[in-house]
C-alpha positions, 0 to 999 in steps of 0.5 A: 901510673894514675891516681884515682879517688872513689866512694865505697859505701860511706867511705872515700878511698884513693888508689893507684892504677899501674901501667899493667892496670893493676889496682892498688889501694893506698887509703884515704889520701889526697893527691897533693899529700901523696905526691909530696910524700913521694917527692920527699922520699925520692920515690916513684909511685912504683917504689911506694907500692913496693916499699909498703908491700901494697896489694896489687889487684888484677881483677878490679873493674875500674869502670864499676867503681864510683869514681869521684873528682880526683882532686878537690881544687880550691880553684880551677883556672883556664887558658883561652885561644890557645889553639887555632880552632879555638881562635876561629870559633871565637872569631865566628862568635865575635863577628856573628859569623861574618869573619870579615875583620880582625878581632881581639882574639887574633891579637890574643892568639899572637900575643906574648901574654896568654889569656888566663881566667878563673874558671871554677871553684871547688863547689862549682866543680864536679867529677866523673858521672856527675851532672854538668849544668847548662844555663837557662839564659843561653841558647848556644852552649857547648863542652870544651874538652881540655887537658888540665894541669895539676900545679904543685909548688911554684910552677911545677906541673905534678899531674895531668887530668881531663877537664870540661870547660862548659861554655856559652858561645852566644854570651861570650860572642855578644861582648867579651866582658861577659866572659865570666858569665859565659864560663862560670856558673853552678856545675859548669866545670868537670874534672877527672876521671884520674890524674896521670902522674908525670912519671907516667908520661914522657911527652905530655904533648903526645896526649890525644883527646876525644869528645863524643856527645850523645842525645837519646843514645844517638851520637850528635858529635865526635871530635879529636885533637892532640895536645901537640896542636897547642900554640903555647907551651904548657909551662908557659901557661903555668908561668903566666898563671903563677905570675903575681898570683896567689896559687896554692898546690893543687890548683888546676889549670885547663889549657884550652880546647881544640875540639869545637862542635859545629856552629849549629850545635847546642847542648840540651838537657839529657845529652851525655858528654864523653871526654876521653884520652887513652892516657887518662880515661873517660870523663863522662857527664850528663847535661842537666839544668839548675832547678 
């Protein structure tokens, strides 16, 4: 079962997409309120549909809907160096391609404590089919496709979605203290297109991610990875995010990337980024720049 939000004229609506791709409108309700209601009543989403005699529509073209960000998170956090390929990419940046010494990224990859940092806020985060921005002061920028977790009360993971952690490889490589500038700016984070509910996935590590980048209609990059390549456990990352922190239900945690374009690649205005998962859908964003 998946949860989506979409615009219909002037109205914002929410809906469920069943395992059979039935479309079920549930009114204008946010995901946290909906999930909390299910938990309080000890309902599954399917039971909720049945108890409320909701209409199942079988002929709705989901791709034709004006989807919006499925949850308006006050904060989006991110995890770094959680995949081997990510560590190797960070080392390439830090050593200017020499790869001739151990770096702090090697230490972070093997450390007990993971790297956790604030990635975005609600007004910096966009949804499917929105524009993401590249910085004007960077010459080496890429998307980072990631599985994103929706956090509920305490350390509970209450949903899964896709995230695009836009990154400036040259700024981070110049100095690790520049990480906030390499990661956080206007429209530097995309989330969507749907939230996969926990009841719909027995093993989240089986989720596979794909990324394609097009320029003038021509594919520039294609990559894929599986969450089972993640070095750390998902609940471990959540544990360190919540530890001594002030995290409210609906906070998002991105879990790191294992899909990195070639070192010679950088995004350009007009590029189109497709991040997809068979379980969740496709997060599509066009690249633009702040004016």
